[in-house]
C-alpha positions as CSV (number, residue, x, y, z in Angstrom):
1,X,79.3,156.4,108.3
2,X,75.9,157.1,109.7
3,X,73.1,154.5,110.1
4,X,71.0,156.5,107.6
5,X,73.7,155.8,105.0
6,X,73.3,152.1,105.7
7,X,69.7,152.4,104.7
8,X,70.3,154.3,101.5
9,X,69.4,152.2,98.4
10,X,70.9,154.6,95.9
11,X,74.6,153.6,96.4
12,X,76.9,151.1,94.8
13,X,77.1,147.6,96.2
14,X,80.5,148.0,97.8
15,X,79.2,151.1,99.7
16,X,76.1,149.2,100.8
17,X,78.3,146.3,102.1
18,X,80.7,148.6,103.9
19,X,77.8,150.5,105.5
20,X,76.8,147.4,107.5
21,X,80.3,146.6,108.7
22,X,81.5,150.2,109.3
23,X,83.0,150.8,112.7
24,X,85.8,149.5,114.8
25,X,84.2,146.3,116.1
26,X,81.7,144.9,113.6
27,X,84.2,142.9,111.5
28,X,85.7,141.5,114.7
29,X,82.3,140.5,115.9
30,X,81.6,138.8,112.6
31,X,84.9,136.9,112.9
32,X,84.1,135.9,116.5
33,X,80.5,134.8,115.7
34,X,81.8,132.6,112.8
35,X,82.8,130.1,115.5
36,X,79.3,129.8,116.9
37,X,76.9,131.5,119.3
38,X,78.3,133.7,122.0
39,X,77.0,135.4,125.0
40,X,77.7,139.1,125.5
41,X,80.0,138.5,128.4
42,X,82.1,136.1,126.4
43,X,82.4,138.6,123.6
44,X,83.6,141.3,126.1
45,X,86.3,138.9,127.3
46,X,87.3,137.8,123.8
47,X,87.5,141.3,122.4
48,X,89.6,143.3,124.9
49,X,89.0,147.0,124.6
50,X,85.4,146.9,123.6
51,X,83.0,148.6,126.1
52,X,79.7,147.0,126.9
53,X,77.7,150.0,125.5
54,X,79.6,149.8,122.2
55,X,79.1,146.0,122.0
56,X,75.4,146.4,122.7
57,X,75.0,149.1,120.0
58,X,77.0,147.2,117.4
59,X,75.0,144.0,118.0
60,X,71.7,145.9,117.8
61,X,72.8,147.5,114.5
62,X,74.0,144.1,113.2
63,X,70.7,142.5,114.2
64,X,68.7,145.3,112.5
65,X,70.8,144.7,109.3
66,X,69.9,141.0,109.5
67,X,73.5,139.8,110.2
68,X,73.0,138.4,113.7
69,X,70.2,136.6,115.6
70,X,69.6,137.4,119.2
71,X,68.1,134.6,121.3
72,X,67.0,135.1,124.9
73,X,66.6,131.9,126.8
74,X,63.8,131.9,129.4
75,X,65.9,131.0,132.5
76,X,67.0,132.9,135.5
77,X,69.1,134.8,135.2
78,X,68.3,135.6,131.6
79,X,70.7,134.1,129.1
80,X,71.2,135.9,125.8
81,X,73.1,134.5,122.9
82,X,74.0,136.0,119.6
83,X,74.7,134.0,116.4
84,X,75.2,134.7,112.8
85,X,72.2,134.5,110.5
86,X,72.6,132.9,107.0
87,X,72.9,136.5,105.7
88,X,75.6,137.2,108.2
89,X,77.5,134.0,107.2
90,X,77.2,135.0,103.6
91,X,78.8,138.4,104.4
92,X,81.5,136.8,106.4
93,X,82.3,134.4,103.4
94,X,82.3,137.4,101.1
95,X,84.8,139.2,103.3
96,X,87.2,136.2,103.3
97,X,89.1,137.3,100.1
98,X,89.4,140.8,101.5
99,X,90.8,139.3,104.7
100,X,93.3,137.3,102.7
101,X,94.3,140.5,100.8
102,X,94.8,142.3,104.1
103,X,97.1,139.5,105.4
104,X,99.2,139.8,102.2
105,X,99.4,143.5,102.7
106,X,100.5,143.1,106.3
107,X,103.2,140.6,105.2
108,X,104.4,143.2,102.6
109,X,104.6,145.9,105.3
110,X,106.6,143.5,107.6
111,X,109.0,142.7,104.7
112,X,109.4,146.4,104.0
113,X,110.2,147.2,107.6
114,X,112.7,144.3,107.8
115,X,114.4,145.6,104.6
116,X,114.9,149.1,106.0
C-alpha cells in the first residue's frame, strides 16, 4: 500500500486503519513500543532482521500518522527515544482482538499439522 493511500479519506475505516500499519514491521514496532519508550538501537536489537533504513522509514511514517512520538534529548551524543502517542495506544488496543484471533488461527494450523 502506498503512503498516498494512507492519506485517502474516501475509503472504509478498515482500509484506513490498515493503511497506517501496512508493511512488515509496523505492527511489530507497535507491539514493542507498548512496553514503553525505546531508542532506535534497542529496537534494532529487539527486532532481528530489520535494517536501520527500514526502521527509520517506518518510524517516520508512524510519526507522520500520529502513532509515535519522537523525543530528542539534548545531550552528547544525541539521545533519541520513540514512544506511542495516545492515538498509537488506541490503535494498539484496537488491534488486540485481531491479535487474539491470529493466535487462535495459529493454534488451529498447529492442530491440523499434528493431525496429518
